[in-house]
C-alpha positions as CSV (number, residue, x, y, z in Angstrom):
1,M,10.0,-92.8,99.3
2,S,13.4,-91.9,101.0
3,D,15.0,-88.9,102.6
4,K,17.1,-88.5,99.8
5,N,17.6,-84.9,99.2
6,K,18.1,-82.1,102.4
7,T,19.9,-79.7,100.9
8,A,19.0,-75.7,100.1
9,G,18.4,-74.7,96.7
10,S,16.3,-72.3,94.5
11,E,13.2,-73.6,91.3
12,W,14.4,-75.6,88.6
13,F,14.6,-73.5,84.9
14,G,14.3,-75.1,81.5
15,S,17.3,-75.5,79.5
16,V,18.2,-76.3,75.9
17,N,19.4,-79.9,74.7
18,K,22.9,-80.2,73.2
19,F,22.8,-84.1,72.7
20,R,25.3,-84.9,70.0
21,P,26.1,-88.6,68.4
22,I,28.8,-90.6,69.2
23,V,32.2,-90.0,67.4
24,A,35.0,-91.8,66.3
25,S,33.6,-95.3,66.3
26,T,34.9,-97.6,64.2
27,R,32.2,-100.2,63.5
28,R,28.4,-100.1,63.8
29,S,25.6,-102.9,63.3
30,V,22.2,-103.5,64.0
31,L,21.5,-106.6,65.8
32,K,18.5,-108.4,66.5
33,G,19.8,-111.0,68.8
34,A,22.7,-111.2,71.4
35,T,25.0,-113.9,70.3
36,A,28.3,-110.9,69.5
37,L,27.4,-109.1,73.0
38,G,28.6,-112.4,74.6
39,V,25.3,-112.9,76.5
40,G,23.3,-116.0,77.9
41,S,26.5,-118.0,79.8
42,A,29.9,-117.1,80.7
43,A,31.6,-118.0,78.0
44,G,30.2,-115.2,76.3
45,T,33.4,-113.0,73.4
46,G,32.0,-109.3,74.4
47,I,30.2,-107.1,71.6
48,G,32.7,-106.6,68.6
49,A,34.2,-110.0,69.2
50,S,32.4,-111.7,67.0
51,E,30.1,-111.6,64.3
52,S,26.9,-114.5,63.9
53,S,24.9,-114.9,60.9
54,S,20.9,-114.4,61.9
55,S,20.0,-117.7,62.1
56,E,22.8,-118.3,64.9
57,M,21.1,-115.0,66.4
58,A,18.8,-116.1,69.8
59,S,15.6,-114.0,69.5
60,L,15.6,-111.2,71.9
61,H,13.2,-112.7,74.8
62,E,16.0,-115.5,74.9
63,A,19.1,-112.9,74.9
64,D,18.9,-112.5,78.4
65,P,21.1,-110.8,80.4
66,W,23.5,-108.6,77.8
67,T,27.1,-108.6,78.7
68,V,29.6,-105.6,77.5
69,I,33.1,-106.8,78.0
70,S,36.0,-104.4,77.4
71,P,38.5,-104.1,74.4
72,D,41.4,-105.9,76.8
73,G,38.7,-108.1,78.6
74,S,39.4,-106.9,82.2
75,I,35.9,-105.5,82.9
76,E,32.3,-107.4,81.8
77,A,29.0,-105.1,82.5
78,T,25.8,-107.4,82.4
79,I,22.6,-105.8,82.0
80,A,19.5,-108.5,83.2
81,R,15.7,-108.9,84.1
82,N,15.4,-108.6,87.6
83,D,12.4,-107.3,90.1
84,V,13.8,-104.0,91.0
85,A,12.1,-103.7,93.9
86,D,14.1,-106.5,95.3
87,V,16.8,-104.2,94.8
88,D,15.5,-100.8,95.5
89,S,12.5,-101.1,97.9
90,D,11.6,-97.9,96.9
91,L,11.0,-98.8,93.0
92,P,7.7,-100.8,92.1
93,D,7.0,-104.1,92.2
94,G,8.1,-105.6,88.3
95,E,10.6,-107.0,86.2
96,G,12.9,-104.2,85.1
97,F,16.5,-104.1,84.5
98,T,20.1,-103.9,86.6
99,L,24.0,-103.6,86.2
100,T,26.3,-105.8,87.4
101,V,29.9,-105.1,86.8
102,E,32.7,-107.4,87.6
103,H,37.0,-106.6,87.3
104,D,38.9,-109.3,86.9
105,G,36.5,-111.7,87.9
106,T,35.5,-110.0,91.2
107,T,32.1,-108.1,91.4
108,V,32.6,-104.4,91.9
109,L,29.0,-103.3,91.5
110,E,26.5,-105.7,92.6
111,P,23.1,-105.9,90.8
112,S,22.0,-102.2,90.7
113,P,19.0,-100.3,89.5
114,L,18.2,-98.7,85.9
115,G,15.2,-96.8,84.6
116,I,14.1,-93.2,84.4
117,S,10.8,-91.2,85.0
118,T,9.3,-88.4,83.1
119,F,6.7,-86.5,84.4
120,S,4.0,-88.8,81.8
121,A,5.9,-91.8,81.8
122,D,8.0,-94.2,83.9
123,F,10.5,-96.0,82.2
124,V,11.6,-98.7,85.1
125,T,9.4,-101.5,85.0
126,E,7.3,-103.4,82.1
127,L,9.8,-103.1,79.2
128,S,10.7,-105.1,76.6
129,V,13.8,-104.9,73.9
130,T,13.0,-104.3,70.8
131,G,16.8,-103.7,69.6
132,V,20.4,-104.0,70.5
133,E,23.0,-102.2,68.6
134,V,26.5,-102.4,69.4
135,E,29.7,-100.5,68.4
136,T,33.4,-100.3,68.7
137,I,35.2,-97.1,69.7
138,S,38.8,-96.1,69.5
139,E,39.8,-92.8,69.9
140,T,43.3,-91.1,70.0
141,I,42.4,-88.4,72.7
142,N,44.6,-85.0,72.6
143,I,44.3,-82.2,76.2
144,N,45.4,-79.2,76.1
145,G,46.9,-80.0,79.7
146,G,46.2,-82.5,82.4
147,Q,47.5,-85.3,83.9
148,R,48.5,-86.4,80.3
149,S,49.0,-84.9,77.0
150,Q,47.5,-87.6,74.8
151,F,45.7,-90.8,75.5
152,Q,43.7,-93.7,74.1
153,H,40.2,-94.2,74.7
154,E,38.9,-98.0,73.4
155,A,35.8,-99.5,74.2
156,K,32.9,-101.3,73.3
157,Q,29.2,-100.0,73.4
158,A,25.8,-101.9,73.3
159,T,22.5,-99.7,73.0
160,L,19.2,-101.2,74.0
161,T,16.2,-100.4,72.8
162,L,13.5,-100.5,75.2
163,E,9.8,-99.9,75.0
164,S,7.2,-100.0,76.9
165,E,3.3,-98.7,77.1
166,A,4.6,-95.3,77.4
167,G,7.5,-94.8,74.7
168,T,10.7,-95.7,73.6
169,L,14.3,-95.7,76.2
170,Q,17.5,-96.2,75.1
171,I,20.2,-97.4,77.4
172,D,23.6,-97.3,75.6
173,L,26.5,-98.7,78.2
174,R,29.9,-98.1,77.5
175,V,32.7,-100.6,78.8
176,A,36.7,-99.5,78.4
177,N,39.5,-101.0,79.5
178,D,39.1,-98.6,82.9
179,G,35.4,-98.5,83.8
180,A,32.0,-98.7,82.7
181,A,29.4,-96.0,82.4
182,Y,25.5,-96.1,81.0
183,R,23.4,-92.9,79.5
184,Y,20.1,-92.9,79.5
185,R,18.5,-91.4,75.4
186,L,14.8,-90.5,74.9
187,P,13.7,-90.3,71.3
188,G,11.4,-88.2,69.8
189,D,10.4,-84.2,69.9
190,G,9.0,-82.0,72.3
191,D,9.4,-80.8,75.9
192,V,10.3,-83.4,78.4
193,V,10.5,-83.0,82.4
194,V,12.5,-85.7,83.9
195,T,11.3,-86.3,87.7
196,N,14.0,-89.0,89.1
197,E,16.4,-92.0,88.0
198,A,15.8,-95.3,89.5
199,S,20.0,-95.5,88.7
200,S,21.7,-96.3,92.0
201,F,25.3,-98.0,92.7
202,R,25.2,-101.0,95.2
203,L,28.9,-101.9,96.4
204,P,29.3,-105.0,97.9
205,N,29.0,-104.8,101.9
206,D,32.7,-105.4,102.7
207,S,34.3,-102.9,100.6
208,Q,36.1,-99.6,101.8
209,T,34.9,-96.4,100.7
210,W,36.3,-93.1,100.6
211,L,33.5,-90.8,101.0
212,A,33.0,-86.7,101.3
213,P,30.0,-85.2,102.7
214,F,27.9,-83.9,99.8
215,G,27.3,-79.6,99.9
216,E,27.0,-78.2,96.9
217,A,30.4,-76.2,96.9
218,Y,32.0,-80.1,96.8
219,E,34.2,-78.5,99.7
220,G,33.6,-81.9,102.4
221,L,36.5,-83.4,104.5
222,W,36.8,-86.8,102.9
223,N,37.7,-89.9,105.3
224,E,37.2,-93.5,104.9
225,T,34.7,-96.3,105.9
226,S,33.4,-99.2,105.1
227,A,30.1,-99.5,102.5
228,E,28.1,-100.8,105.4
229,S,28.7,-97.9,107.5
230,A,27.8,-95.2,104.9
231,S,24.7,-93.1,105.7
232,G,23.5,-89.8,104.4
233,A,24.3,-88.2,101.2
234,Y,27.6,-87.7,99.6
235,G,29.4,-85.8,96.6
236,F,30.6,-87.4,93.7
237,P,33.7,-89.1,93.4
238,V,33.1,-92.2,95.7
239,L,36.5,-94.0,95.6
240,S,36.0,-98.1,97.0
241,E,38.4,-101.0,97.3
242,V,36.5,-104.3,96.6
243,G,38.2,-107.8,97.0
244,N,41.6,-108.3,95.6
245,D,43.3,-105.4,94.1
246,S,39.9,-104.1,92.2
247,W,38.7,-100.8,92.9
248,L,35.8,-98.3,91.6
249,L,35.3,-94.8,91.5
250,L,31.8,-93.7,91.0
251,T,30.9,-90.4,89.2
252,E,29.5,-88.8,86.2
253,A,30.3,-87.3,83.0
254,D,29.1,-84.8,80.5
255,V,26.5,-82.7,82.4
256,T,25.8,-79.5,81.0
257,G,22.5,-77.1,80.6
258,R,20.5,-79.7,79.4
259,Y,20.4,-81.8,82.9
260,G,21.4,-81.1,86.3
261,A,24.4,-82.0,88.2
262,S,23.7,-85.1,90.7
263,H,24.9,-86.7,93.5
264,L,24.7,-89.6,96.0
265,F,21.9,-90.8,99.1
266,V,22.9,-94.1,101.4
267,D,19.6,-94.9,103.4
268,D,21.1,-96.0,107.2
269,A,20.6,-99.2,108.0
270,D,20.9,-99.1,111.5
271,D,18.1,-96.5,111.9
272,E,14.7,-97.6,112.7
273,G,13.2,-95.3,109.7
274,S,9.7,-93.9,110.1
275,D,6.8,-92.7,107.6
276,E,5.9,-89.9,109.5
277,A,6.0,-86.1,108.7
278,T,8.8,-84.4,109.7
279,D,9.6,-80.7,109.8
280,E,12.7,-81.7,107.1
281,N,10.0,-84.0,104.8
282,E,6.8,-85.0,104.3
283,D,8.2,-88.5,103.9
284,T,11.3,-90.0,105.8
285,D,11.8,-93.6,105.0
286,Y,15.6,-94.4,106.2
287,D,16.2,-98.0,106.6
288,D,14.5,-99.4,103.0
289,N,18.0,-99.5,100.8
290,P,21.1,-99.9,103.1
291,Y,24.4,-100.3,101.1
292,L,22.6,-98.4,98.1
293,F,24.2,-95.3,96.8
294,E,21.1,-93.7,95.2
295,L,21.5,-91.4,92.4
296,V,19.4,-88.2,93.2
297,F,19.0,-84.7,92.0
298,A,19.5,-81.2,94.1
299,D,16.1,-80.1,96.2
300,T,14.5,-77.3,97.5
301,F,12.5,-78.3,101.1
302,G,13.0,-81.9,100.7
303,L,11.7,-82.2,97.5
304,S,14.0,-83.0,94.1
305,E,14.2,-81.0,91.5
306,T,13.1,-81.8,88.3
307,I,14.7,-81.9,85.1
308,S,13.0,-79.8,82.3
309,S,14.4,-80.7,78.6
310,T,13.7,-80.9,75.0
311,L,13.7,-84.2,73.3
312,P,15.8,-86.2,72.1
313,L,17.5,-86.2,75.0
314,A,20.7,-88.0,76.4
315,T,21.7,-87.9,80.0
316,P,24.9,-87.3,81.6
317,W,26.7,-90.6,82.1
318,R,26.6,-92.4,84.6
319,T,30.7,-93.5,85.5
320,A,32.5,-95.9,87.1
321,I,36.6,-95.9,86.8
322,I,37.3,-99.4,87.2
323,G,41.1,-101.3,87.7
324,D,43.6,-101.6,90.2
325,L,44.2,-98.5,91.9
326,A,46.6,-97.0,89.4
327,S,44.4,-97.7,86.4
328,V,41.7,-95.9,88.5
329,T,44.1,-92.6,89.3
330,E,45.4,-92.5,86.1
331,S,42.2,-92.6,84.0
332,N,40.7,-90.5,81.8
333,L,37.8,-91.8,81.2
334,V,35.3,-88.5,82.2
335,L,37.1,-86.8,79.6
336,A,37.0,-89.0,77.1
337,L,32.9,-89.2,77.9
338,N,32.3,-86.0,77.1
339,D,32.0,-84.5,73.4
340,P,35.2,-82.8,71.5
341,S,36.2,-79.6,71.6
342,N,33.8,-76.2,70.5
343,V,37.2,-74.6,70.2
344,E,39.2,-74.7,67.0
345,D,41.8,-71.9,67.9
346,T,43.5,-73.1,71.0
347,S,46.8,-71.0,70.2
348,W,45.6,-68.3,73.2
349,I,44.9,-71.1,76.4
350,E,47.8,-71.4,78.2
351,P,48.2,-73.6,81.7
352,G,51.1,-72.3,83.7
353,R,51.9,-71.3,87.4
354,V,50.2,-68.3,89.6
355,A,51.2,-65.8,92.0
356,W,48.3,-65.1,94.4
357,S,48.3,-62.9,97.3
358,W,44.7,-63.3,98.8
359,W,45.7,-66.2,100.6
360,S,48.3,-64.8,102.8
361,D,46.7,-61.1,103.1
362,S,43.3,-61.0,101.8
363,G,43.0,-57.2,101.9
364,S,46.3,-56.9,99.2
365,P,43.9,-57.2,95.7
366,Q,42.5,-53.8,96.7
367,D,46.1,-52.3,96.4
368,L,47.5,-51.9,93.4
369,E,51.3,-51.9,94.4
370,V,50.8,-55.2,96.6
371,Q,49.6,-56.6,93.5
372,K,52.5,-55.2,91.5
373,Q,55.1,-56.8,94.0
374,Y,53.2,-60.4,93.3
375,V,53.8,-59.2,89.5
376,D,57.5,-59.0,90.1
377,Y,57.9,-62.3,92.1
378,A,55.6,-64.1,89.4
379,S,58.2,-62.5,87.0
380,E,61.3,-63.2,89.0
381,Q,59.8,-66.9,89.1
382,G,59.4,-67.9,85.4
383,W,55.4,-68.3,86.6
384,E,53.2,-67.5,83.7
385,F,50.5,-65.4,85.8
386,S,49.7,-63.5,88.9
387,L,45.7,-63.5,90.4
388,V,44.3,-60.5,91.5
389,D,41.3,-61.6,93.6
390,R,38.6,-60.2,95.5
391,G,38.5,-56.3,96.0
392,W,40.2,-55.1,93.0
393,D,39.7,-51.9,91.3
394,R,38.2,-51.2,87.9
395,D,40.2,-47.7,88.1
396,W,43.4,-49.3,87.8
397,M,43.0,-52.6,86.5
398,S,44.6,-51.8,82.9
399,E,47.2,-50.0,84.4
400,L,48.2,-53.3,86.2
401,V,48.0,-55.7,83.1
402,E,50.2,-53.1,81.3
403,Y,52.9,-53.3,83.9
404,A,52.3,-57.0,83.4
405,D,52.6,-57.4,79.9
406,D,56.0,-55.6,80.4
407,Q,57.4,-58.4,82.6
408,S,55.8,-61.3,80.3
409,V,53.4,-61.7,83.3
410,D,49.7,-62.4,82.3
411,I,46.4,-61.5,84.7
412,I,43.8,-62.9,85.7
413,A,41.2,-61.3,87.6
414,W,38.5,-62.8,90.4
415,L,34.5,-61.9,89.7
416,P,31.4,-63.1,91.5
417,W,29.1,-65.2,89.3
418,Y,26.4,-62.5,89.4
419,Y,28.8,-60.2,87.9
420,V,27.9,-62.1,84.5
421,N,25.4,-64.4,85.0
422,D,23.2,-62.7,81.8
423,E,23.6,-62.2,78.9
424,T,24.0,-58.1,79.0
425,K,26.1,-58.4,81.9
426,R,28.2,-61.4,80.1
427,E,28.7,-58.7,77.5
428,A,29.6,-55.4,78.9
429,V,32.3,-57.2,81.5
430,L,33.9,-59.6,79.5
431,S,34.2,-57.0,76.8
432,R,35.7,-54.5,79.2
433,L,38.4,-57.2,80.7
434,A,39.3,-58.4,77.3
435,D,40.2,-54.7,76.5
436,W,42.3,-54.2,79.1
437,G,43.9,-57.2,77.9
438,V,43.2,-59.5,81.0
439,S,44.5,-62.9,80.2
440,G,41.2,-64.7,82.2
441,I,39.1,-64.7,84.9
442,K,38.1,-67.1,88.5
443,V,34.5,-66.7,89.1
444,D,33.2,-67.9,92.4
445,Y,30.1,-68.3,94.1
446,M,28.2,-70.9,92.1
447,N,27.8,-73.0,94.9
448,A,24.9,-75.1,93.6
449,D,24.3,-78.4,91.4
450,F,20.8,-76.8,90.0
451,Q,20.0,-77.3,86.4
452,Q,20.1,-73.6,86.0
453,Y,23.3,-73.2,87.4
454,M,24.7,-76.0,84.6
455,E,23.0,-73.6,82.1
456,F,25.4,-70.5,83.4
457,Y,28.5,-72.7,83.1
458,D,27.3,-73.4,79.2
459,E,26.9,-69.8,78.6
460,I,29.9,-68.4,80.2
461,L,32.4,-70.8,78.9
462,E,30.8,-70.2,75.5
463,A,30.8,-66.1,76.1
464,T,34.5,-66.3,77.8
465,A,35.7,-68.4,74.1
466,D,34.3,-65.8,72.5
467,C,36.0,-63.5,74.3
468,E,39.4,-65.6,74.7
469,L,39.4,-65.4,78.1
470,M,40.6,-68.4,80.3
471,I,38.5,-69.4,83.5
472,N,38.2,-70.7,86.6
473,F,35.5,-71.9,88.3
474,H,36.0,-71.1,92.3
475,G,33.2,-72.2,94.7
476,S,31.8,-74.5,92.0
477,T,30.7,-78.0,91.1
478,L,32.5,-81.0,90.4
479,P,34.4,-81.2,87.4
480,R,32.7,-83.7,85.0
481,G,34.7,-83.6,81.9
482,R,33.4,-80.1,80.5
483,R,37.5,-78.9,79.7
484,R,37.1,-81.4,76.5
485,Q,35.0,-79.7,74.8
486,W,36.2,-76.1,76.1
487,P,39.7,-76.2,77.2
488,H,40.4,-73.0,78.3
489,L,38.3,-73.8,81.7
490,M,41.8,-74.7,83.5
491,T,40.7,-75.6,86.6
492,N,38.1,-76.3,89.0
493,E,38.2,-75.6,92.9
494,A,35.0,-77.9,94.2
495,G,37.4,-79.4,96.5
496,R,38.4,-78.5,100.4
497,G,41.7,-77.1,99.8
498,A,44.6,-74.4,101.4
499,E,41.8,-71.8,102.3
500,Y,40.6,-74.1,104.8
501,Y,43.6,-73.4,106.9
502,K,42.4,-69.8,107.2
503,F,38.6,-70.8,108.1
504,G,38.5,-74.6,109.0
505,E,39.8,-77.6,109.2
506,L,42.2,-79.3,107.1
507,T,44.1,-82.5,107.4
508,P,46.9,-85.0,106.0
509,T,44.8,-87.5,105.7
510,H,42.4,-85.6,103.4
511,N,45.2,-84.5,101.7
512,V,46.7,-88.1,101.1
513,I,42.5,-88.8,99.7
514,L,42.2,-86.1,97.2
515,P,44.8,-87.8,94.7
516,F,42.6,-90.9,94.4
517,T,38.9,-89.1,94.2
518,R,38.5,-85.7,93.6
519,N,41.2,-84.6,91.1
520,V,41.1,-88.3,89.2
521,V,37.9,-86.3,87.6
522,G,39.7,-83.3,87.1
523,P,42.3,-80.4,88.0
524,L,42.2,-79.6,91.1
525,D,42.5,-75.6,92.3
526,Y,44.1,-76.8,95.9
527,T,46.4,-73.6,96.2
528,P,48.7,-75.4,97.8
529,V,52.5,-74.8,98.9
530,T,51.0,-72.9,102.2
531,F,54.4,-72.7,104.5
532,S,53.0,-69.8,106.7
533,A,49.8,-71.7,107.8
534,D,49.5,-71.4,111.4
535,D,47.6,-74.6,111.9
536,R,48.9,-77.0,109.4
537,E,50.0,-80.5,110.3
538,T,52.2,-81.4,107.9
539,S,55.9,-80.9,106.7
540,D,57.4,-78.6,104.4
541,G,58.3,-81.4,102.7
542,H,54.7,-82.2,102.4
543,E,53.3,-79.2,101.5
544,L,56.4,-78.7,98.6
545,A,55.4,-81.8,97.0
546,L,51.5,-80.9,96.9
547,S,52.8,-78.7,93.7
548,V,53.8,-82.2,91.9
549,V,51.5,-84.4,93.6
550,Y,47.9,-82.2,92.5
551,Q,47.4,-81.6,89.1
552,S,45.8,-78.4,87.8
553,D,46.1,-76.0,84.7
554,W,46.5,-73.2,86.6
555,Q,48.4,-73.9,89.9
556,H,48.2,-71.5,92.5
557,F,51.1,-71.1,94.7
558,A,49.1,-69.1,97.7
559,D,51.9,-68.5,100.0
560,S,53.7,-64.9,100.2
561,V,56.6,-63.7,98.4
562,E,58.5,-63.5,101.9
563,S,57.5,-67.1,102.9
564,Y,58.9,-68.6,99.6
565,R,61.9,-66.3,99.6
566,D,62.9,-67.4,103.3
567,R,62.6,-71.1,101.9
568,P,65.1,-70.8,98.5
569,I,65.0,-74.6,98.1
570,A,61.7,-74.4,97.4
571,E,61.3,-71.3,96.0
572,R,63.9,-72.9,93.4
573,F,62.1,-75.7,92.9
574,L,58.5,-73.9,92.4
575,S,60.5,-72.1,89.5
576,E,61.3,-75.4,87.5
577,V,58.1,-77.6,88.3
578,P,55.3,-77.3,85.2
579,A,52.0,-77.2,85.7
580,V,50.8,-79.6,83.1
581,W,52.2,-82.9,82.2
582,D,53.2,-85.4,79.1
583,E,52.4,-88.6,81.5
584,S,51.5,-89.2,84.7
585,T,52.0,-92.6,87.1
586,L,51.2,-93.4,90.7
587,V,54.5,-94.8,91.7
588,N,53.1,-96.0,95.1
589,G,50.2,-95.0,97.4
590,R,46.6,-96.1,99.2
591,P,44.0,-93.2,100.3
592,G,44.8,-91.5,103.6
593,E,48.0,-93.5,103.9
594,E,50.7,-92.3,101.1
595,A,50.3,-90.6,97.6
596,T,53.7,-91.0,95.3
597,I,53.4,-89.7,91.7
598,A,55.6,-89.3,88.9
599,R,55.2,-86.9,85.9
600,R,56.9,-86.1,83.2
601,S,57.3,-83.0,81.5
602,N,59.5,-83.5,77.8
603,N,62.2,-85.3,79.1
604,E,62.2,-84.2,82.7
605,W,60.0,-86.4,85.4
606,Y,59.0,-84.4,89.1
607,V,57.7,-87.1,91.8
608,G,56.0,-85.6,94.9
609,S,55.2,-87.9,97.9
610,I,53.2,-87.0,100.5
611,I,52.0,-89.2,103.7
612,A,49.7,-89.3,106.6
613,G,50.3,-90.5,109.9
614,E,53.5,-92.3,111.5
615,A,57.0,-91.4,110.3
616,R,57.9,-94.3,108.1
617,T,60.6,-95.6,105.1
618,V,59.1,-94.7,101.5
619,D,60.2,-96.8,98.6
620,V,60.1,-95.4,95.1
621,P,61.1,-97.6,92.2
622,L,62.1,-95.7,89.1
623,S,60.9,-98.2,86.4
624,F,59.2,-94.8,84.9
625,L,61.9,-93.9,83.8
626,Q,63.6,-95.2,80.3
627,D,65.5,-98.3,80.3
628,D,69.3,-98.0,79.7
629,D,69.6,-94.1,80.2
630,E,71.5,-92.5,83.2
631,Y,69.8,-89.5,85.3
632,T,70.4,-86.8,87.7
633,A,68.0,-87.0,90.5
634,E,67.7,-83.7,93.2
635,L,66.1,-85.4,95.9
636,I,64.5,-82.0,98.5
637,H,63.5,-83.6,101.8
638,D,63.0,-82.5,105.4
639,S,65.5,-81.9,107.1
640,S,66.7,-84.5,109.8
641,G,66.4,-81.5,112.6
642,G,62.4,-81.4,111.7
643,N,63.1,-78.2,110.6
644,G,62.9,-76.5,106.9
645,L,64.4,-78.3,103.5
646,E,67.5,-80.4,102.5
647,A,68.4,-81.2,99.1
648,T,70.6,-83.8,97.9
649,E,72.0,-84.5,94.3
650,T,72.6,-88.7,93.2
651,T,72.6,-90.5,89.5
652,V,69.8,-92.8,89.2
653,T,68.6,-95.7,86.5
654,A,65.1,-97.2,85.8
655,D,66.2,-100.6,87.7
656,D,67.0,-98.3,91.4
657,T,64.5,-97.6,93.8
658,L,64.9,-94.9,96.3
659,S,64.1,-95.2,99.7
660,L,63.7,-92.5,102.1
661,D,62.7,-92.0,105.7
662,V,59.9,-89.3,106.1
663,P,58.4,-87.9,109.2
664,V,55.2,-87.3,110.2
665,N,52.9,-86.3,107.8
666,G,55.9,-85.5,105.5
667,G,56.9,-85.6,102.2
668,F,59.5,-84.8,99.7
669,T,60.0,-83.8,95.7
670,L,62.7,-85.8,93.0
671,H,63.3,-83.8,90.2
672,I,65.1,-86.0,87.5
673,R,66.7,-85.0,84.6
């Protein structure tokens, strides 16, 4: 048994199953063979690509492996029988199933074990396939916020039904144009306790990876390493570059209170290992499975959490976003793997820009007059909100809300999660806030991945929706697509942001990894544009560009009123830049080196570009613009003297490429209209 779990936590609690059937399927058939799956040879056609008569179908035992091909043909995911102990020595000897994934002929995921164990049964080996169901999925998904207001989800999906003496297991394997995902389903009724998953991801040994060490607030510093050098616990997502222009981002989707959240653990290939008991864990065995990213639950005292649920149970989706770097960065696969909205009337849900006093003056939320000053500034800038953070007084909150309402500014109020962690507290606190006219809340300090916390997220999301209060999760787990079901979830922290200028390390390299990793899986509450940070290595141009590079449905601009007024060029730009977008595209970049992202709102484009490291020339091809039109582009960049910002204007078309000399750790913005 590997020592995969070394985090502190608390006891597990039961949950309510919330599995619902897949929606928006355009075709469904039940097959007793594999011809239509495109299996048994390299010439497979992919599920849904062809129909075969029963006489042409192979018997189940001959239909190995099973390959699912994305609608555009770029991704192939194959489930095959293998001796799983050869892949993961922690698993029992015997024939089980593994998943392999290719992108344009490059293997991006080598054979990786599948399986799940409950308290009463193991579904890992000695399984036989008794049925295959096939479907084509086509959905147009509209989102109230995010990087893109509407997107198309096209996928092929196969469900394998596996039988053993212990019972039945089903595996859903979905392959979309931007990735592959699978989940387990346990049919039946009654209670179930999940003890472990065999789920793992074996990356090619020569792949480069971008990782953040696991912590239950997901605030680790991102760094680059090789897959073979990885060791220890890492949080989702994990980004990997494999071969020539193939990338994958590992994460999970559709995590609710029916289950717990997960992270990854990699054994140390260079550690000699030991099976002797230690103070930290009764079993240590570091060197069994090098290069294998094993999925693990949260733990207490070295013992993995178990999941208490009811049947039928569907696990979260184990997800690999796949493609070239632009396809991965622009993907909405995590959202697509979640269920549609639970909120019918979304007219009260409003993304926007937020004034925030805590970062520049942590005592300011206690002062009503200071909060009124930030409301004044939000109104002056045309920002939609002002956030009152820790320390506000209930005796004056209603007065502040009324003051802000007169200036067309809405108030967001900070709360620790334990103020609203049971039904009685939620009813009292949320109803009072709603009566005062508060528009949303920022809930803080959860800092855990246990199932009981996933249940809390379910409960608070439902309760705030009932009260028409928007919500921001701070000190939280990673977003896993909940905002599709609950569109009033505006943003999550779950990342090392600008608050670390106050009490920790924050590097330009970290900044330039986040757009390709953390921000892909959901809005990021980084709280950008902190010109007055004492220890920052970034230029003013870099800081301003973060307002475009990072997407958050509530974009909290963290610096003081005085700091922004001292920089009128930046102040004007921040009064114009939106928080949500109709379209987003990666123009250029590489994690840790450069991120140049273009985003469209209505007919206007904004470009943000940041670099880490030495000065260089950054090229911005404008091919994302409409052909044959001329645009006016305002460029805001670091001044040639090294201090402050300069603005210049030019006329551009889609055929142009702008080139700009960018200083060390610098950046720039473009506003094109």
